[in-house]
N, C-alpha and C positions, 0 to 999 in steps of 0.2 A: 563675203568680206564684211557684210553689214547685217545688222539685225533687222533693219527695215529698208528695203531698196527704194522706198518712196523718198528717202533722204539723199540719194546719190548726187543730185544736182547741187546739194549744199556743201559737198566736199571740195576743198580747194588746196589741200596740203601740197600736192605735186604739180599744181597748175593745169590739171586736166580739165576738159570740158565734158559734161555729162548730158545725156538725153534719156529721160525716163520713159519707159514703155510699159507703164503699169506697175503694180506693186511687186512683181517678181523678176523684172529684168531692166537693166539700164546699160547703155553703151557709153564708152569713153573714148576721147581722142586727145591728141597733143603729145608733145615730147617724143615724137617719132614712133609712138605705139598706139594702135587702135585695138579695141576689144570690148568686152562686156562682162557684167557680173549678173549672176542669177541667184535668187534666194535659195538657200539650202540649209538644212540642219547639220550637214557634214562640216568638219573642221580640217583645214590644211595645216599640217605641222610636220617638221622634220623628225619629230619623235615617232610619227606614224609612217615614216618613209616617203613622205610627200616631197616633191621638188620645192626648192626655195626660190621664190621670186625676189630678185634683188634689184632695187631701184637706186639710181644715182642722185647724189646731192652735192652741190658746191659747198654747202656748209652743214655738216652733220648736226651741230648743236641747235641751229635754227630749225632744221627739219624735225629733229626730235621734239622740240618744244611744240611745234605745230601739230605733230601727231598726238602728243599727250593732250593738248587742248581740244582735239577733235575726238577724244575718247579712246585713243590707242594706249597700249601699255608696253613699256620696254621690258622684254623678257630675257634679253642678253645684252648687257651694257657694251658700250663701244670698246672694241679691241682692234689691235693691229693684225694684219695678215699680209702676205706678199701682194703688193699692189696698192695698199692703202689701209683704211680703217673702216669698220662697219659696226652696226648694231642691229639687233633683231627686235621686232615688235609684233604684237598681236592687235588685230582690229577689235572692235567691240564684241564680235561673236567668237573670237579666239583664233582666227586664221593667222598664220605666221608669215611675216615678210621680213626683209632686211633692207637697210639703206647703207650705201657705201660712198666713200669719197677718197680721193687720192691723198 
């Protein structure tokens, strides 16, 4: 997700808490999800058949602004779908994610 995992603890877009475990791995907690990120040259994209990780936001526009300020890029603008609205973005190294709201 990131070009340098040494910066994981600086990311606050989704209110997650990070613990850095060296330059190649960090864990995250909060919002009912725990996990981790490891440094990789591979890129996750729906174009490549990868699963799409979709995160929830109470306010898409505010979240989009935070993502862009953190270095993310919107790759699919907000659109409606059954159940709400969402947009897709890529992180600084190109991994694709989506954010949805009701």
